[in-house]
C-alpha positions, 0 to 999 in steps of 0.5 A, a space after each residue: 383366581 387361584 391359578 393367578 396366585 399360583 403364578 404370582 411367584 413367577 409373574 412377580 419377578 418377571 413384572 419386576 424385571 420388566 419394570 426394572 428394564 423399562 426403568 433402565 430404558 427410560 433412564 438410558 433414553 433420558 441420559 442419551 438425550 441429555 448427552 445428545 443435547 449437551 453435545 449439540 450445545 458443545 458443537 453449537 458453542 464451539 461453532 459460535 466461537 469459531 464463527 466469532 473467531 473468524 469474524 474477529 480475524 476478518 474484522 482485524 484484517 479489514 481494519 489493518 487494510 483500511 489503516 494501510 490504505 489511509 497511510 498509503 493515501 497519506 503518503 501518496 498525498 505527500 508525494 504528490 505535493 513534493 512532486 508539484 513543488 519539484 515541478 515548480 522548481 523545475 519550471 523556475 530553473 528552466 525559465 532561469 536557464 532560458 534567461 541565462 541563454 538569452 543573456 549569454 546569446 545577447 552578451 556574445 553578440 555584444 562582444 562581437 559588435 564591440 570587437 568589430 568596432 575596436 577592430 575598425 578603430 585600431 590598426 592592429 588585430 583584436 586582443 585574444 579573448 580570455 580563456 573562460 569565454 573563448 569557446 562562448 565567442 566562437 571566434 575562428 582564432 580562438 579555437 574549435 568552438 567556432 562550429 557550435 551554435 549558441 
């Protein structure tokens, strides 16, 4: 055992050095694990915030799109209502125009009958129609409207 005691001055620093190296290695390992854990946590937090940002962005775009679609549908409904109203007005105007045409044709026919009767009753030619209705009457005497069909 003396030989072991004689090696004590050499073994003590070696064991202390091994202990220090082991302790340093354990501290390094613990710090590395802590850094890795913090880095992974930080990456996870950044990833989660990025996913949240993207999700919020898409949610905002979806809400904006829905609002735009709703507004477009409202506008389309209003335009369809106006369109139907205008169609009714056009139909009314067309019917009025048809009535006016029928009335005009009947009035022109009636005027022709009256002129024929006047011509039979009097010896002279019938009076010339006023300028405003001359074209509508279509007499050969009154001008170029005679070839027009009413």
